[in-house]
Each structure stands twice: as structure tokens, then as C-alpha cells.
N, C-alpha and C positions, 0 to 999 in steps of 0.2 A: 558629702559634695551635693550641691544645688543641682538642680534640673540643667539650669542654664551653664554651669561649668562643665556638664558632659557634653552638651552641644559644641560648646566650645574647643572641648579635648578631641571631639570627634572631627571637628572641622580641620584642626591643626594636625591630627593624624592623616587625614586625606590629603593635605598639603604635603606632608613630609612624604606619604605614599607616591605625589606625583613627583616629586624631585627626584626620588629613588627610579622612578620609571625613566624622567629624562635622563638622568645620568647614566643608567644602563644603556638607553637607545644612542645617547651620544658615544660613549664608549664603544659600543658593538658596531655602530656606522663606520666610525673612523678607524677602528682595529681590523674589521674585516673587510671594509669597504677599499681601505689605501693598502692594505697588509695581503691583499690578497693577490699580490706578483710574484714575480720571482725575485729573490733579494738584490741581484744584480741590476734590476729595473727601478728600485727603491730611489726616492728623493730623499736628501737630508737637511734637516733644520737643527742648528747648533751642534752638530754631531750625531744626531739622533735619528732614526728613520720616521719619515713624516708622519706616519701612521701612530706611530708611538708617540711622538710629540703631541699631536692633535688629541688623541685619545687619553692620553694619561697626564702629560705636562699641563696642556692647556683646559683639559677637562676638568682636572683638579681646580686650577684657577677660576674656572668659570662658575664652578659648582660650590667653591668657597664664597663666591661674590654673589651668587645667588642664594644661598643659605643665608648669609648676612641680611640681605635686602628683605627675605621673606620673614624672618624671625624679627628684625625691627619694626616691620610694617604691618604684618599679619597675625603675629603671635600676642597672647595676653597673657600677663601674669596672674595665676592662680592660686590662692591661699589653700594648701591642703590641712591646715590646722583645722582641728574639730571647732566647731562654733560652740562657745560657751552659752548657756541659758543665763539670761539677765534675772538676776535675783532682786 
């Protein structure tokens, strides 16, 4: 693996870590922000408590879109095959 490939892999790993942190913050903020009430005070969206809908359903959709965009725009295809010496 070339030095440039290692730099690309490290950059992509940091991007992936950023997406994971964003996903956790999104989930935590909605799950514990809106879900920190008594169940009789919950509001509902499509029959689900709002905290669950925003944290799990909408969060999944947002993350699927973000990951798709990030992979298409920022990730690079790297060949992991051993380079053969030219004879």
C-alpha cells in the first residue's frame, strides 16, 4: 500500500468516525430530549412516539442519505492488490 493510499484511508476513517458521532448525537438528542417526559405527555407521529420517530426512523433515513452522499463525493476507490514489478 502506498503512502498516499494510507493518507486516503485515514481521511476516510475520520469521515466515518464523524458520521458515527453525528448519528449518536442525533439519536441521543431526540431519544432523551423528547423522550424525557411522562408517556401520557408524548406526541405521536404515524402512531409512534415522536422521540422514537425522530431518533430511530428519521435518523436512519438521514444517515442513509448522508452516508450515500459522503461515499459518492469523498471516498476514493483504492486497489489493495499487490503491485507487480515490471519485468
